[in-house]
N, C-alpha and C positions, 0 to 999 in steps of 0.2 A: 561641628564645623571643622575640627582638626582632621577628621577622616577625609573630608572633601578636599581640603588643601593638600593633604598627603597624596590623594588620588590624582589631583591635578598636577602636582609636582612629578609624580611617577609618569604620568602621560607625557608631560613636557620632556622629561628625560628620555623616554622611549623615542619620541619624535626626533629629538636632537641627535640621538645615537643613530637612528635610521638615516637621517639626513647626512650625517658625517660619513657613514658607510657608503651611501650613494655618491657623495662627492668624491670619496677616495676611489671608488670603482671608475667613475667618469674620468678622473685625473689619470689613473693608470691606463685607461683605454686611449686617452689622448696622447700620452707619452709613448705608448706602443705604436700608435699610428704615425707619430712624428719620426720615431726611430726607423720604422719600416720605410718611410718615404726617403729618409736620408741614406739608408743602405741602398735602396733602389737607385738613387741618383749616383752614388759612388760606384756602383757596378757598371753604370753606363759610361763613366768617364774612362779616359785612357788608362789602361792597366787594370781597370776594375775587374774585368773578367778573369785575368790572370790571378789577381789577388783572391778572388772568389774560389777559383780552382784550387789554389794553395790551401785556403782555409778548409775547403771540403776534404782535401787529402789529410790535413791535420786531424780533423774531427773523425775521419774514418779510422785512422790509426788509434786515436784516443778511445773510440768505442770498442775496438778490438781489445785494447788493453783492459778496459773495464770488464768486458765479458770474461776475459781470461782470469781476472782476479776474483770473480764471483763464484766460480765453481771449481770442481775437480777436473773438468774436461776442458781442454784447451782448444779454442776455435781459431784456426788460421786459414787464410786463403791458400790455394794450392801452391803458389810460388811465394811463400812468406819470406824466404831468404832474400828475395829480390825487391828491395825497398823501392827502386825506380818503377818496378812493375806495379807495386801497390799504389803508388802515387798516380801512375798512368791509369789504373783502373778507376780510382776516385775521380780523376779528371774526365774520363770517359762517361762515368755516371752523371757528372755535372753537365757535360755537353749534351747528353741525351735529354736530361731534364730541361735544359735551356731551349733546345730545339722544340721539344714538345710544348713548352710554354709559349714560344713564339708562334707556333702553329695555332694554338688556342687563341692567342691574342688577335691573330689575323682574322679569325672567324668572327670576332666581335667588332672589328673596325672596318 
């Protein structure tokens, strides 16, 4: 009888753990969806596009710094001494991505 009770307890434990993991995954997905929605709304507000461009430029520079710290080879854009140009390049990339996204959205609506 003890073996059966232990087996049932183990099964309940396994079911509870699986349910907990599933709930955590669902909660994480809902939080991510909410965050994406809020970011999208913020981008569409006045100044949102400028803020996005600035953030893209900051991330571009951060990625270059990380790449350069990882190895013995230094990776720099052609005009790395010109910070304004680096930011301009990042903004241009963001603009191209935004234009492409808008064109794709127009196809669906």
